[in-house]
C-alpha positions as CSV (number, residue, x, y, z in Angstrom):
1,M,-91.0,48.9,-0.7
2,A,-89.5,51.0,2.1
3,R,-86.5,53.1,1.3
4,K,-83.3,52.2,3.2
5,T,-82.2,54.4,5.7
6,I,-78.7,56.1,5.4
7,E,-77.4,53.9,8.2
8,E,-78.5,50.8,6.5
9,R,-76.9,52.1,3.0
10,L,-73.7,52.9,5.1
11,V,-73.5,49.4,6.6
12,E,-74.1,47.8,3.1
13,A,-71.4,50.1,1.7
14,E,-69.0,49.1,4.5
15,Q,-69.7,45.5,3.9
16,R,-69.1,45.8,0.3
17,L,-65.8,47.7,0.8
18,K,-64.7,44.9,3.3
19,Q,-65.4,42.4,0.4
20,I,-63.6,44.4,-2.2
21,K,-60.6,44.7,0.2
22,E,-60.6,41.0,0.8
23,Q,-60.8,40.3,-2.9
24,A,-57.8,42.5,-3.5
25,R,-55.9,41.0,-0.6
26,K,-56.4,37.6,-2.0
27,R,-55.4,38.8,-5.6
28,K,-52.3,40.1,-4.3
29,A,-51.3,37.1,-2.4
30,R,-52.0,35.0,-5.6
31,E,-49.7,37.3,-7.6
32,Q,-47.2,37.2,-4.9
33,A,-47.2,33.4,-5.0
34,A,-47.0,33.2,-8.8
35,T,-44.1,35.6,-8.7
36,K,-42.4,33.5,-6.1
37,Q,-43.0,30.4,-8.0
38,R,-41.8,31.8,-11.3
39,E,-38.4,33.1,-9.6
40,R,-38.0,29.8,-8.1
41,K,-38.4,28.0,-11.4
42,E,-36.0,30.4,-13.0
43,D,-33.6,29.9,-10.2
44,A,-33.7,26.1,-10.5
45,N,-33.4,26.3,-14.4
46,R,-30.2,28.4,-14.1
47,K,-28.7,25.9,-11.5
48,I,-29.5,23.1,-13.9
49,R,-27.9,24.9,-16.8
50,L,-24.7,25.6,-14.7
51,G,-24.7,21.9,-13.6
52,G,-24.8,21.1,-17.3
53,L,-21.6,22.9,-17.7
54,V,-19.9,20.9,-15.0
55,V,-21.1,17.7,-16.8
56,L,-19.8,19.0,-20.1
57,A,-16.3,19.8,-18.6
58,Q,-16.3,16.2,-17.2
59,L,-16.0,17.5,-13.6
60,T,-18.9,15.5,-12.1
61,D,-16.6,13.2,-10.2
62,A,-14.3,16.1,-9.1
63,D,-13.9,16.9,-5.3
64,K,-16.4,19.7,-4.3
65,G,-13.5,21.6,-2.8
66,F,-11.3,21.4,-5.8
67,L,-14.3,22.5,-8.1
68,L,-15.1,25.4,-6.0
69,G,-11.5,26.3,-5.6
70,A,-11.1,26.4,-9.5
71,L,-14.2,28.5,-9.9
72,L,-12.9,30.9,-7.2
73,D,-9.5,31.0,-8.9
74,A,-11.3,31.9,-12.3
75,A,-13.4,34.4,-10.5
76,Q,-10.2,36.1,-9.4
77,R,-8.4,35.9,-12.7
78,Q,-11.3,36.8,-15.0
79,Q,-10.0,40.4,-15.0
80,D,-6.8,39.1,-16.9
81,Q,-7.7,39.6,-20.5
82,Q,-5.6,36.8,-21.9
83,Y,-6.7,34.3,-19.2
84,A,-10.4,35.2,-19.8
85,A,-9.9,35.0,-23.5
86,R,-8.3,31.6,-23.4
87,C,-10.9,30.3,-21.0
88,K,-13.6,31.7,-23.4
89,A,-12.1,30.2,-26.4
90,M,-11.9,26.8,-24.7
91,G,-15.5,27.1,-23.5
92,D,-16.9,28.1,-26.7
93,A,-15.2,25.4,-28.7
94,L,-16.5,22.8,-26.3
95,L,-20.1,24.3,-26.5
96,N,-19.9,24.4,-30.3
97,Q,-18.7,20.9,-30.5
98,Q,-21.6,19.8,-28.3
99,E,-24.2,21.9,-30.3
100,N,-22.8,20.2,-33.6
101,E,-23.1,16.8,-32.0
102,N,-26.7,17.4,-30.9
103,R,-27.6,18.6,-34.2
104,S,-26.1,15.5,-36.0
105,S,-27.7,13.3,-33.5
106,A,-31.1,15.0,-34.0
107,A,-30.7,14.8,-37.9
108,A,-29.7,11.1,-37.6
109,Q,-32.9,10.4,-35.4
110,A,-35.2,12.2,-37.9
111,Q,-33.9,10.1,-40.8
112,G,-33.9,6.8,-39.0
């Protein structure tokens, strides 16, 4: 068996390096795609949760302009401590009520 020349070994090493670089490129592309997909799912989930708040507030049939205006007004007024506390208290009360109803419903289904 003849020994490989230095040139042949160099060509093989360059080919192996090229393969390794391609594998690394593909792995990075897969990781980026997975990250992008995860971010899209998180964004969709966040939007669904926010939409759920609109449903809970019974504003699903509200005019889009009105709804956006109300949100913009709240955004401007959120620095007002009394306003923010009043809004939070109303929201927390409804969320707690909804949570209690969900628990009662789940318990009734488990018994039935």
